[in-house]
Backbone as a printed PyTorch tensor [residue, N CA C, xyz], in Angstrom:
tensor([[[  0.8130,  -1.1470,   0.0000],
         [  0.0000,   0.0000,   0.0000],
         [  0.8760,   1.2350,   0.0000]],

        [[  0.4160,   2.2050,  -0.7360],
         [  1.2000,   3.4220,  -0.8870],
         [  0.8820,   4.3920,   0.2400]],

        [[  1.8910,   5.0480,   0.6470],
         [  1.6900,   6.0220,   1.7060],
         [  1.0450,   7.2770,   1.1150]],

        [[  0.0750,   7.7600,   1.8020],
         [ -0.5330,   9.0100,   1.3630],
         [  0.2120,  10.1610,   2.0080]],

        [[  0.4090,  11.1030,   1.2060],
         [  1.1540,  12.2700,   1.6670],
         [  0.1490,  13.3610,   2.0360]],

        [[  0.2060,  13.8400,   3.2240],
         [ -0.6870,  14.9000,   3.6810],
         [  0.0340,  16.2270,   3.4720]],

        [[ -0.6330,  17.0710,   2.6950],
         [ -0.0710,  18.3890,   2.4190],
         [ -0.8340,  19.3930,   3.2760]],

        [[ -0.1230,  20.0470,   4.1150],
         [ -0.7470,  21.0620,   4.9520],
         [ -0.7100,  22.3800,   4.1980]],

        [[ -1.8750,  22.9750,   4.0680],
         [ -1.9090,  24.2870,   3.4310],
         [ -1.6430,  25.3430,   4.4930]],

        [[ -0.9360,  26.2890,   4.0860],
         [ -0.5470,  27.3350,   5.0100],
         [ -1.5920,  28.4450,   4.9830]],

        [[ -2.1400,  28.7520,   6.0990],
         [ -3.1130,  29.8320,   6.1790],
         [ -2.3560,  31.1210,   6.4650]],

        [[ -2.6800,  32.0550,   5.6410],
         [ -2.0510,  33.3480,   5.8390],
         [ -2.9290,  34.1860,   6.7520]],

        [[ -2.3600,  34.6340,   7.8220],
         [ -3.1210,  35.4070,   8.7940],
         [ -3.4960,  36.7810,   8.2550]],

        [[ -2.7050,  37.3160,   7.3990],
         [ -3.0140,  38.6340,   6.8680],
         [ -4.2760,  38.5900,   6.0280]],

        [[ -4.6080,  37.4810,   5.4200],
         [ -5.8550,  37.3730,   4.6590],
         [ -7.0610,  37.5090,   5.5890]],

        [[ -6.9750,  36.9200,   6.7350],
         [ -8.0660,  37.0260,   7.7100],
         [ -8.2150,  38.4820,   8.1490]],

        [[ -7.1020,  39.1290,   8.4130],
         [ -7.1430,  40.5320,   8.8230],
         [ -7.6950,  41.4180,   7.7130]],

        [[ -7.3100,  41.1530,   6.4800],
         [ -7.8010,  41.9480,   5.3490],
         [ -9.3100,  41.7510,   5.1850]],

        [[ -9.7700,  40.5340,   5.2660],
         [-11.1960,  40.2700,   5.1190],
         [-11.9920,  40.8900,   6.2720]],

        [[-11.4580,  40.8290,   7.4740],
         [-12.1180,  41.4600,   8.6210],
         [-12.1760,  42.9690,   8.4450]],

        [[-11.0640,  43.5470,   8.0390],
         [-11.0130,  44.9930,   7.7970],
         [-11.9840,  45.3940,   6.6910]],

        [[-12.0230,  44.6260,   5.6210],
         [-12.9250,  44.9130,   4.5130],
         [-14.3800,  44.8450,   4.9650]],

        [[-14.7110,  43.8450,   5.7490],
         [-16.0800,  43.7030,   6.2530],
         [-16.4560,  44.8730,   7.1570]],

        [[-15.5390,  45.2500,   8.0060],
         [-15.7910,  46.3810,   8.9090],
         [-15.9730,  47.6650,   8.1090]],

        [[-15.1500,  47.8780,   7.1050],
         [-15.2410,  49.1080,   6.3110],
         [-16.5410,  49.1650,   5.5020]],

        [[-16.9630,  48.0590,   4.9440],
         [-18.2230,  48.0360,   4.1960],
         [-19.3920,  48.3120,   5.1340]],

        [[-19.3750,  47.7160,   6.3070],
         [-20.4310,  47.9590,   7.2920],
         [-20.4350,  49.4210,   7.7270]],

        [[-19.2780,  49.9800,   7.9650],
         [-19.1800,  51.3890,   8.3790],
         [-19.6840,  52.3090,   7.2740]],

        [[-19.3910,  51.9890,   6.0400],
         [-19.8530,  52.8040,   4.9130],
         [-21.3700,  52.7800,   4.8140]],

        [[-21.9620,  51.6310,   4.9910],
         [-23.4200,  51.5250,   4.9340],
         [-24.0730,  52.2980,   6.0780]],

        [[-23.5170,  52.1420,   7.2680],
         [-24.0670,  52.8480,   8.4290],
         [-23.9230,  54.3610,   8.2630]],

        [[-22.7820,  54.8210,   7.7810],
         [-22.5890,  56.2650,   7.6080],
         [-23.5070,  56.8120,   6.5210]],

        [[-23.7400,  56.0520,   5.4500],
         [-24.6520,  56.5030,   4.4000],
         [-26.0690,  56.6550,   4.9500]],

        [[-26.4980,  55.7020,   5.7540],
         [-27.8340,  55.7840,   6.3520],
         [-27.9030,  56.9500,   7.3340]],

        [[-26.8670,  57.1190,   8.1380],
         [-26.8390,  58.2240,   9.1000],
         [-26.8540,  59.5840,   8.4230]],

        [[-26.0830,  59.7310,   7.3630],
         [-26.0640,  61.0110,   6.6490],
         [-27.4020,  61.2950,   5.9840]],

        [[-28.0360,  60.2700,   5.4500],
         [-29.3460,  60.4550,   4.8290],
         [-30.3730,  60.8910,   5.8620]],

        [[-30.3170,  60.2960,   7.0390],
         [-31.2230,  60.6670,   8.1180],
         [-30.9780,  62.1030,   8.5660]],

        [[-29.7250,  62.4840,   8.7000],
         [-29.3800,  63.8470,   9.1030],
         [-29.8350,  64.8570,   8.0590]],

        [[-29.6580,  64.5320,   6.7910],
         [-30.0960,  65.4200,   5.7180],
         [-31.6120,  65.5970,   5.7490]],

        [[-32.3280,  64.5300,   5.9960],
         [-33.7830,  64.6070,   6.0780],
         [-34.2190,  65.4700,   7.2530]],

        [[-33.5650,  65.3120,   8.3880],
         [-33.9320,  66.1260,   9.5510],
         [-33.6270,  67.6000,   9.3020]],

        [[-32.5390,  67.8890,   8.6050],
         [-32.2430,  69.2830,   8.2660],
         [-33.2800,  69.8540,   7.3070]],

        [[-33.7440,  69.0600,   6.3590],
         [-34.7770,  69.5210,   5.4360],
         [-36.0660,  69.8470,   6.1760]],

        [[-36.4140,  69.0150,   7.1490],
         [-37.6160,  69.2670,   7.9380],
         [-37.4640,  70.5670,   8.7260]],

        [[-36.2960,  70.7810,   9.3190],
         [-36.0650,  72.0130,  10.0800],
         [-36.1130,  73.2400,   9.1740]],

        [[-35.5930,  73.1240,   7.9550],
         [-35.6350,  74.2360,   7.0040],
         [-37.0850,  74.5720,   6.6690]],

        [[-37.9010,  73.5610,   6.4140],
         [-39.3080,  73.8020,   6.0950],
         [-40.0430,  74.4330,   7.2680]],

        [[-39.7590,  73.9930,   8.4860],
         [-40.3990,  74.5830,   9.6580],
         [-39.9930,  76.0460,   9.8150]],

        [[-38.7220,  76.3300,   9.5840],
         [-38.2440,  77.7110,   9.6930],
         [-38.8690,  78.5900,   8.6220]],

        [[-38.9880,  78.0660,   7.3920],
         [-39.6120,  78.8400,   6.3230],
         [-41.0830,  79.1240,   6.6380]],

        [[-41.7800,  78.1420,   7.2190],
         [-43.1710,  78.3760,   7.6170],
         [-43.2580,  79.4530,   8.6860]],

        [[-42.3490,  79.3900,   9.6620],
         [-42.3470,  80.4010,  10.7310],
         [-42.0550,  81.7880,  10.1630]],

        [[-41.1510,  81.8660,   9.1970],
         [-40.8300,  83.1540,   8.5630],
         [-42.0550,  83.6990,   7.8380]],

        [[-42.7690,  82.8260,   7.1180],
         [-43.9590,  83.2660,   6.3890],
         [-45.0210,  83.7850,   7.3440]],

        [[-45.2040,  83.1080,   8.4800],
         [-46.1910,  83.5580,   9.4750],
         [-45.7850,  84.9200,  10.0370]],

        [[-44.5070,  85.0830,  10.3500],
         [-44.0410,  86.3660,  10.9020],
         [-44.1530,  87.4950,   9.8830]],

        [[-43.9010,  87.1950,   8.6170],
         [-44.0500,  88.2230,   7.5830],
         [-45.5120,  88.6610,   7.4680]],

        [[-46.4230,  87.7110,   7.5420],
         [-47.8480,  88.0460,   7.4950],
         [-48.2350,  88.9080,   8.6920]],

        [[-47.7480,  88.5310,   9.8670],
         [-48.0340,  89.3260,  11.0620],
         [-47.4430,  90.7300,  10.9420]],

        [[-46.2360,  90.8420,  10.4100],
         [-45.5990,  92.1500,  10.2370],
         [-46.3930,  93.0280,   9.2810]],

        [[-46.8800,  92.4230,   8.1960],
         [-47.6830,  93.2020,   7.2500],
         [-48.9700,  93.6860,   7.9060]],

        [[-49.5960,  92.8300,   8.7070],
         [-50.8230,  93.2350,   9.4080],
         [-50.5300,  94.3440,  10.4090]],

        [[-49.4120,  94.2470,  11.0920],
         [-49.0380,  95.2930,  12.0520],
         [-48.7020,  96.6000,  11.3540]],

        [[-48.0990,  96.5410,  10.1710],
         [-47.8190,  97.7640,   9.4170],
         [-49.1180,  98.4640,   9.0140]],

        [[-50.1250,  97.6730,   8.6400],
         [-51.4310,  98.2620,   8.3080],
         [-52.0240,  98.9160,   9.5470]],

        [[-51.9240,  98.2390,  10.7000],
         [-52.4320,  98.8260,  11.9450],
         [-51.6880, 100.1020,  12.3040]],

        [[-50.3910, 100.1140,  12.1260],
         [-49.6010, 101.3160,  12.4200],
         [-50.0430, 102.4580,  11.5230]],

        [[-50.2220, 102.1520,  10.2540],
         [-50.6800, 103.2020,   9.3290],
         [-52.0440, 103.7390,   9.7030]],

        [[-52.9490, 102.8580,  10.1130],
         [-54.2930, 103.2780,  10.5050],
         [-54.2580, 104.0700,  11.8030]],

        [[-53.4630, 103.6050,  12.7690],
         [-53.4330, 104.2740,  14.0670],
         [-52.6460, 105.5840,  14.0580]],

        [[-51.7480, 105.7510,  13.1260],
         [-50.9480, 106.9770,  13.1010],
         [-51.5470, 108.0480,  12.1950]],

        [[-52.7950, 107.8920,  11.8250],
         [-53.4780, 108.8910,  11.0140],
         [-53.5750, 110.2040,  11.8140]],

        [[-53.2020, 111.2820,  11.1700],
         [-53.1410, 112.5790,  11.8430],
         [-54.5150, 113.0010,  12.3450]],

        [[-55.5280, 112.8180,  11.5380],
         [-56.8760, 113.2320,  11.9440],
         [-57.3450, 112.4510,  13.1630]],

        [[-57.0090, 111.2020,  13.2490],
         [-57.3900, 110.3770,  14.3970],
         [-56.7030, 110.8810,  15.6620]],

        [[-55.4380, 111.2260,  15.5440],
         [-54.6850, 111.7140,  16.7090],
         [-55.2510, 113.0460,  17.1850]],

        [[-55.5760, 113.9300,  16.2490],
         [-56.1480, 115.2360,  16.6240],
         [-57.5020, 115.0360,  17.2880]],

        [[-58.3150, 114.1050,  16.7670],
         [-59.6310, 113.8580,  17.3600],
         [-59.4760, 113.3170,  18.7820]],

        [[-58.5400, 112.4140,  19.0020],
         [-58.3200, 111.8810,  20.3490],
         [-57.8190, 112.9730,  21.2900]],

        [[-56.9590, 113.8480,  20.7900],
         [-56.4460, 114.9400,  21.6260],
         [-57.5870, 115.8850,  22.0060]],

        [[-58.4610, 116.1810,  21.0620],
         [-59.5950, 117.0620,  21.3610],
         [-60.5310, 116.4160,  22.3760]],

        [[-60.7170, 115.0720,  22.3020],
         [-61.5670, 114.3750,  23.2670],
         [-60.9810, 114.4590,  24.6860]],

        [[-59.6710, 114.4800,  24.7810],
         [-59.0140, 114.5460,  26.0830],
         [-58.9090, 115.9810,  26.5950]],

        [[-59.3180, 116.9340,  25.7750],
         [-59.2830, 118.3240,  26.2090],
         [-58.0450, 119.0740,  25.7760]],

        [[-57.2560, 118.5320,  24.9300],
         [-56.0760, 119.2230,  24.4350],
         [-56.4410, 119.9990,  23.1830]],

        [[-55.7280, 121.0740,  22.9680],
         [-55.9260, 121.8410,  21.7270],
         [-54.5630, 122.0630,  21.1070]],

        [[-54.5760, 122.2190,  19.8140],
         [-53.2990, 122.3930,  19.1240],
         [-53.0670, 123.8590,  18.8120]],

        [[-51.8340, 124.2520,  18.9760],
         [-51.4090, 125.5900,  18.6010],
         [-50.5960, 125.4090,  17.3280]],

        [[-51.0010, 126.0720,  16.2920],
         [-50.3670, 125.8520,  14.9910],
         [-48.8880, 126.2250,  14.9860]],

        [[-48.4760, 127.0730,  15.8910],
         [-47.0650, 127.4460,  15.9420],
         [-46.2030, 126.2950,  16.4600]],

        [[-46.7710, 125.3900,  17.2440],
         [-46.0110, 124.3040,  17.8420],
         [-46.1570, 122.9640,  17.1120]],

        [[-46.9380, 122.9480,  16.0420],
         [-47.1990, 121.6980,  15.3400],
         [-46.1390, 121.4910,  14.2670]],

        [[-45.5270, 120.3280,  14.2870],
         [-44.5560, 119.9580,  13.2730],
         [-45.0680, 118.6910,  12.5900]],

        [[-45.1970, 118.7450,  11.2920],
         [-45.6570, 117.5690,  10.5420],
         [-44.4580, 116.8450,   9.9630]],

        [[-44.3960, 115.5750,  10.2270],
         [-43.3220, 114.7480,   9.7110],
         [-43.9360, 113.7690,   8.7070]],

        [[-43.4130, 113.7940,   7.5020],
         [-43.9570, 112.9420,   6.4540],
         [-42.8660, 111.9800,   6.0090]],

        [[-43.2230, 110.7160,   5.9340],
         [-42.2940, 109.6930,   5.4820],
         [-42.4640, 109.5130,   3.9790]],

        [[-41.4760, 109.8810,   3.1980],
         [-41.5630, 109.8130,   1.7380],
         [-41.2430, 108.4230,   1.1860]],

        [[-40.7600, 107.5020,   2.0320],
         [-40.3810, 106.1760,   1.5690],
         [-41.5720, 105.2630,   1.3480]],

        [[-42.6910, 105.5280,   2.0030],
         [-43.8520, 104.6220,   1.9090],
         [-44.7090, 104.9600,   0.7460]]])
């Protein structure tokens, strides 16, 4: 009977390390891609909320500007002053007109 020769294959340890490193890097890449996508989505939601808040504040500002214009009417102020018993002396009255509006 012939002797069988057993050939031992040599395992290279660096192959195990390379495969482990590769697996870890692929997993890290997938996790970071998911994390970045989630962060981007949350930032988009915050941007939309901020834009909505800005639109609401702009509407309120426009309404307040209309109220300011209505309340600062000269005739209204003179009528209120007369109701309180004040009278105007034309020498002391200064009219200020805003030309920008």
